[in-house]
N, C-alpha and C positions, 0 to 999 in steps of 0.2 A: 504493500500500500504506500503510495506517494504521500509525503507530508505536505500540508498546506503552508506555504511560506508567504509572509508579508513583510515588507521592509518600509519603514517610515524614514523619509529622507528630509534633511534640512529642518528638522524640528527642534524645539527647545523642550527639555525634559526636566521635571522637578524631582530632585533626589534629596529630600530634607534629611538633615542629620549627617550629611557627608561634607567633605572639605569643599566640594564644588556643588552647591545646592541646585544650580541651574546649569545643565549640561546642553551644549549645542552639538547636534550631530545626527546619529542614526540609531534606530532600534529595530531589531529583527524578531519576528514572532514565527514560531513553527508549531503548528497545531494549537495546543492550549498553553504553550509556554513562551516566555521571553527567552530568547537564546543569546541575544547580544544587545548591549547598549554602550555607545562610545562615540568618540569624535571621528574615528576613521570609518570609511565605508566598508562594510564586510563583504566578502565574496559570497554571492547569493546563489549562483547557478541559474538554471533556466526555470521558466514557469513561475516566477515570483511576482506577486501583486505588489505594486509600488504605490505608496501614499505620499502625496506632497505635504510635508509637515510645515512649510512656511506659513506664517501668519497664525500658527496654532501653538498652544502651550499644552504639552502632554503631562499628565500627572496620574498617580495611582487612582483607581476608582475609589470613591468614598464609601466608607463602611459605617452603616447606621446600626448601632448596637442595642437599641431598645425601641420597640414600637408595637402597635396593634393596627395592622394595615387596614382591616375591614372598618375601623372606626372613621375612615375618611367619609363614610356615609353620614356621620354626625358632625361634620365640620360646621362650625358656627351655630350648632344647636343649643349649646349651653356655654355662654361666655361670661366673664367677669364674676366668677364664683369661686369660693374656696373648694379644695379638693373633695372633702366629705359630702358637702351639699351637692356639688356637681355630679359626683358618682351616684348618690342615693336618689336625688330628685330628677336628674336628667339622663345620665348614661345607663345605669342598670335597668330601669324600666324599659327603655328603648331596646337595649341589647337583648333583653329577655325575649323579644319578638323575632330576633334574627334567625333566619333559616340558613341552610347551607348555600343556597343560591345568593342570598343577600351577602354572605361572607365572600363568596366568589367575586361578585361585582365590586364590592367595597375594596377587596384586595387588589383586583385588577386596576381599579382607579389609582390606588396608591403606588402599585408597581410601575404603572405608566408614568406617574409623576416622578418617581424616584429615578427610573432609568433615564428619562429625558433630562433630569437634573444632575446626572453624574454619579448617582449612588449605584454601585455595582453589587454590593452585598447588604442584606438587611436581616435583622433578627425580628422574629415575630412570635409573640405569645398571645394565643387566642383560643377560640373554640372552632369546631368544624374545620380542623386543620387539614384534612384531606383536600378540601377545596382550595386552601391556601397553597398547598403543595402543587396542585394542578396548575394554578396560575404561575407559580415559580418555574415549574417544568416548561410550560408553554412559552414563557416570556424570555427565557435565557438568563435571568438574573440569578445571583447566588443567594441562597436563603438558609439561615439557621433557624429552624422552626421547632415549635414546641406547643403542646396543648396546655395552656395555662389553666390552673384549677383553683377555684375558690372553695374553701372547705366549710362554709357556713351553711351546712345542710345535713340531713340525716346520714348515718353511717353507710347505708346501702348506696346512697347517691355519691358519697365520697369515694366509695370503692369502685363505683362505675367510672367516675372521672379519672381515677388513678389507672384503671384498666385501659381507658381510652388513651391516656398519655403514653403508657407503655406500648400499646399496640401501634400507635402512630410512630413512635420512635423506632420500633422494630421494622415497620413496613417501609419507612422512608429514609432512614439514615444511610447516606452514601448513594442515594438514587440521583437521577437526572445527570448522568456523567459525573457524579461526585459533587454536583453543585448544591445538593441539599444535604445538610447535616442536622442532627437533632440534639436537643437538650431536654432536661426534665425541669418542670417549672411550677412549683406551688406558688400561687399568686403573691402572697405576702405573709409575714408573720402575724399581722392583725386580721387576716381573713382565713388563716389556716390554723386550726388547733394543733398543739404540739404533736399529738399522736399521728395526725394526718401528715404533717410536715415530715416526720421521721419515716413514714412509709415511702415518701418520695426519695429521701436520702438512700434508703435501702434499694429502691428500684434503680437509682443512679449507679450504685455500686454493682448491682446485678448486670446492668446493661453496659457498664463502663462508659458512662456519658457524663458530661458536665452539667451543672445546675445553674438556674437563673431565677431571681425573685426580685420583687420591689422591696426596698428597705429604707427606713428613715427618711421618707419623702417630706413629712411634715413634723413640726414640733409636737402636735397633738398625738400623732401616731407613736412617737417615742414615749411620751408621758403615759399613754394608754398601755404600752408594753410593760412599763415599770409597774403600773397599777395592777395589771393582770398577772404578771409572771415574776415580778421583783427584779427584773433585769432589763437593761437597755437592749435594743434589737441585736446589736453585734454579739454581745455575750450570750444572748438567747439563742441565736442561730449557731454559735459555736457549741453551745450545750446540746443542741438538737443534732449536731454532727454534720451540718451542711458543709462546713469547711474541710471535712475529710474528703470531699470531692472537689475537683477544679470548679471554681465558682465565679459568677459575675452577678453583682447586685446593681439594680437600677436606682438612680437618684443619689442616695447617700448624702442628702443635704445636711442633715443634723447629726454630725459626728463629733465626738470629743477626741482629745489627743490619744487617750488610751485605746479607743475604738480604731483609730487610724493605724496605730501600732499593730493591733490584732489583724486587721485586714492585710497589712504588709507582711506580717509573719506567715500567714496562710496563702499569700500570693493571690488574694481575691481581687478581681477587677471591679472597677466602678464605672458604670455608664452614666456620664454627666449629660443631663438634658436641660441645658440652660433656658431655652425658649419656653418649654412646658413649665419648668419650675418658676419662671418669672410670671407667666400668665396666670397660674393658679396661686400666686403669692406664697409659694411653698418656701421660698428663700433661695440663698445662693450657696452652693456647695463649697467646701474648703479645698478647692482644687489645687492651689499652689502647695498647701501643706501635704495633700495626698501625693502629689508628684515628688515632693522633696523626700517623703518617706519611702519612695520606691514603689508606690501602688500604680498599677496600670490603669490609667484613666482614658476612657474612650468617649465618643460622642454619640448621642441618640436624639432623635426628634420627639420620641414618644408618639402617640397617635395624633392624627390630624384634627381630632376633636379638642385637644388641649394645647395645640401648638399653632395651629391652623394651616401650616404647610409642612412639607417634608424636605425643605431646602437645607441640605447639609452645609452648604456654603454659609448660610445664615447662622447655623450652629457654631461653625468655626469662628466666625466674626464675633458672635456673642461671647464665646468662651475666651477669646483673646481680649475682649473689651471689659466685660463686667468685673473680672478679677483685678484689673488695673484700677477701676473705679472704686471698688470696695476696699482694696488694700492701700491705695495711694502709691502703689509701686508700678511704674510703667513696664517693668520687666517681669511682672507676675506670671503671665502666660504669653511669651513672645510668639510671633507669627509662625516660626518653624515648629514650635511645640504644638500649637493649635492644629497645624496641618498633620503632624504625626498622630495626634489624638484622633483625627478623622480618618486616618489610613492605617499605618503600621500598628499603632497601639490598639486600634479597634479590632484589626484582624487577630492580633495576639490574644486579646481579651475574650474572643469567641473561639479560640483554639484552632484558628486557620493559619498554620505556620508558613504557607507558601503564597500568601496573599498580602497586599498592602504596600508593596514597594516595587519600583521599577528597577529590576536587576535580573541578570541572567539566572535562569533556574526557577524564577517565580512564575506563578500563573499570570497569563496575559489578561488581567483585569485592569483596564486603563481607560482614561477619558481624554478628550482634547477640547480645550476651550478657545474660542475665537478671541484673540488678543488685539485684533485690528479694529478696536472700538474706542470711542472717546474716553470712556471711563477706565480703560485699561492702558492708556498712553500717558506719558512716554514710558518706554520699557526700562525704567530705572531699576526696579527690583521686582521681578516677576513672581517670586514666592510671596512677597508682601502683597502684591496685587491679587493673588489667588485667595488670600485670606481676608484682606480688608476692602477690596474693591469689586470682586467678582460675585456673581450670583448663579443660581441654577439655570437661569435663562441664557447664560453665556456658553452653555455646553453645546458643542457642535457634533461630536462623534463619541460613541461609547462602544467598548469591546468588553465582553465577559467570557472568560475561558477560551480566549482566542477567536471568538466569533463577534462580528460587528452586529450590534443590536440597535444602535441609533446612528443614523447617517444624516448629516445636515439638519439635525434637530428633529427628524422624523423617526418614530419607533418602527423597526422593521419586523417585529415579532408579534405585535398586538394590534388589534383593530381599534384605533383610537376613537373613531366616530361612534362605533357601537358601544364602547365602554362609557363614553360620556353620556350617551342617551340612556343606557341601562342604569347607570349610577343615579341619574336624576329620577328616573321612573321608580327605582327601588326606594329612594328616600320618600317620595310622595306616597308610595304604597305603605311604608312603615308608619307614616303619620295617620293613616286611615285604619290601621289594624286595631 
C-alpha cells in the first residue's frame, strides 16, 4: 500500500517551548503522521500533494479538555445565573427531555463549530454517548469520550448508569482509526455519593482507563463537601481512590495550597475553563500557582450553554489575560504558556502522548490560520498574534490524523446546512415537549 504524502511549502510553523518558536520552512505528512519539519526542503519523491503555506501560520490543532457538546442546543437558554440555579432551574429540566437524536444534532453542531474553529481534539462527558461517538467517527475529529453519570438516584439507576459507562468504554475505546479514546466519569463529588464514586474508580482500574470529574467549581460546592463529608473535595477524592488512576479534574477554581500540592503529587491534570467560570461567576482558578507546582493545566470551553461559544482561541486569550489582571503580574501566564495549555499540555492531560505538537513522529493534527488580515499584521510576533489577536474565524484549513477536514473554512466531512437546520428544529421541539 502506497503512503499518502503531503508537503507544506513556505509556511510558518508554531513550535512553542522551543528555542525557535516560529519556524519558516517545510512540513511533511505521511498518512497520519508528521514525518519532517524544518527549514530545508525534504526529498519527497513522486505523487506528493503540495500545499502552498505562504500567507498561512500552521500550529498544532487545539485541544479542548472539558465540554458537553450536545449542550450547544441550550446556548443562550439560561444566562447571567449562578451555577446551582442555572443547573437546577434551566439545564437539568431541559436535558431530562433529551433523546439520542437530540444529542446527535447538538453534538454535530458543536463538532462543526469546533472543527471550523481549529479544535482538533475534544473531551466530552455526557449521556447517549453512542450518538456522540457516531458524530466523532463521521466528522474526522479526535474525541475523548465518556458517559458522565450523576448519582442522585436510586441504586438500581446508579448501577444502570455505571453499566452504560463501562459498556460505552469497552465498545468505543480505540475505535475510528484510534481517534476515539474513552475515560470513566462520575459527574462530580457533590452529585455522586461516595459508594457510587468508588464503583467508578474500580471500573477504571478494571478497564485500565483514566478518570475525569468536575471538582471545586464553586465556593458553595467546597463548603457543601466539608459539611457532608468533613473534607474538602481534593482530600475527599483522594480518600475515594480517584487519584490511584490517571486523572483530570475540570475547573479546580477553589483550591488551597495544600490541595494544589496533592494534585501535583498524584500528577492530576486540571482543565481550566476561564470563559465558563467567569460567566457563571464561579471565580478565577489559581492557574499560575498550579503551573508553578508542576500541575498540568489545560484549557476547556465547557458546554456552549455556559460559555456560549466553543472558541479555543478565546480561551487562550482569557487564560493569558485574567491571571495578569488578578495577580498584577504581566508574566503570570505568558502567551507561549497559554498556547501550550491549549495544545501540548491539553493532549498530555487527556493521555494522548502523540498529539499536541508539530514535530516528526507526532500525529498530523494541525491547523492553518490566515495571517494576511489587518488584525494579524504586521508579522512582528506570530505566536503573540495567535494568542492575543486571532480568533476561531481566522482558521483556514484543518487536518486531523493526516486527513484534511476543513478547507478554506468549509467543513469537508459534515453537512453544515443540514446541521444548522436540524439544530434549530431540535431546540424548538424541546421547548414544546
